[in-house]
C-alpha positions in Angstrom: 8.8 -2.7 14.4 5.9 -3.4 16.8 7.1 -5.3 20.0 5.8 -6.4 23.3 7.8 -6.9 26.6 6.5 -9.6 29.0 6.7 -9.5 32.8 10.1 -11.3 32.6 11.6 -8.7 30.3 11.5 -10.8 27.1 10.9 -8.8 24.0 8.7 -10.3 21.2 8.6 -8.8 17.8 4.9 -8.8 16.8 5.2 -7.3 13.3 6.4 -4.4 11.2 4.1 -1.4 11.4 3.6 -1.4 7.6 2.7 -5.2 7.5 0.0 -5.2 10.2 -3.5 -5.8 8.9 -6.2 -3.5 10.4 -9.5 -5.2 9.9 -12.6 -3.6 11.3 -10.5 -1.7 13.8 -8.7 -4.8 15.0 -5.0 -5.5 14.4 -3.8 -8.8 12.9 -0.2 -9.8 12.9 0.9 -10.9 9.5 4.0 -12.6 10.9 2.0 -14.8 13.3 -0.5 -15.7 10.6 2.3 -16.5 8.1 4.0 -18.8 10.6 0.7 -20.5 11.3 -0.1 -21.0 7.6 3.4 -22.5 7.1 2.5 -25.1 9.7 -0.2 -26.5 7.4 0.9 -29.8 5.8 0.2 -28.6 2.2 2.0 -25.3 2.5 5.7 -24.7 2.1 5.8 -20.8 2.0 3.3 -18.2 3.0 3.0 -14.5 3.0 0.1 -12.5 4.5 -0.7 -9.0 3.2 -3.4 -6.4 4.0 -5.7 -6.2 1.0 -8.3 -3.4 0.7 -11.8 -4.4 1.7 -15.0 -2.5 1.1 -16.5 -3.3 4.5 -13.6 -4.0 6.8 -11.1 -1.5 5.3 -8.5 -4.3 5.1 -8.6 -8.1 5.3 -5.7 -10.5 5.4 -4.9 -12.3 2.2 -2.9 -15.5 2.3 -0.5 -16.0 -0.6 1.0 -19.5 -0.5 3.3 -21.8 -2.3 2.2 -25.4 -2.0 4.3 -28.4 -1.4 5.0 -30.6 -4.4 1.9 -32.8 -5.3 -0.5 -30.8 -3.1 -3.6 -28.8 -4.1 -5.1 -25.9 -2.4 -8.4 -26.5 -0.6 -9.1 -23.0 0.7 -12.0 -24.1 2.9 -9.9 -26.9 4.5 -7.0 -24.4 5.2 -9.5 -21.9 6.7 -11.0 -24.6 8.9 -7.5 -25.7 10.0 -6.6 -22.1 10.8 -9.8 -21.6 12.9 -8.5 -23.9 15.6 -5.1 -22.0 15.7 -5.9 -18.3 15.5 -8.8 -16.0 16.2 -11.7 -16.5 13.8 -11.5 -13.0 12.5 -7.8 -13.5 11.6 -8.6 -16.2 9.1 -8.2 -14.8 5.6 -11.3 -14.7 3.5 -9.2 -15.7 0.5 -6.0 -17.7 0.1 -4.3 -17.9 -3.2 -1.6 -20.3 -4.4 1.2 -19.0 -6.5 4.1 -20.9 -8.1 6.6 -18.7 -6.2 6.6 -15.6 -4.0 8.4 -12.6 -5.4 11.5 -11.5 -3.5 13.5 -8.3 -3.0 17.1 -7.9 -4.0 18.1 -9.0 -0.5 16.0 -12.2 -0.7 13.1 -11.1 1.5 9.5 -11.6 0.4 8.3 -8.6 -1.6 5.0 -7.8 0.1 5.0 -4.5 -1.8 4.8 -6.4 -5.1 2.1 -8.7 -3.8 0.0 -5.7 -2.5 0.1 -4.3 -6.1 -0.8 -7.6 -7.7 -3.7 -8.4 -5.3 -4.9 -4.9 -4.6 -8.4 -5.6 -5.9 -8.9 -9.2 -4.6 -11.7 -8.2 -2.3 -13.2 -5.4 -4.5 -16.4 -7.4 -5.3 -17.2 -8.5 -1.7 
């Protein structure tokens, strides 16, 4: 786990080493981006994975489950994110899925999503 300790001694978990996104030499916290995405009024669940990218090595990909009756407007979600996170953190693509796969212990299976969306940025 990657953590920080502030001047008051509080420990903050930033992310798991294997889940960080390294885009163009900069680190992006998947946890922070997931939590921000889940604050969007149309999104009920969100996972962010590092997807291979031909120019930036990796880019974040948002995989979301929408709330009932909502539709995904990728540009609107990206614009919404731009006022909440660094511009270069905003995923180039966000995909909606009916459900996010889980492991046997109930955690999101980022490994399965990495396999499924491995080539999402291949043509960029």
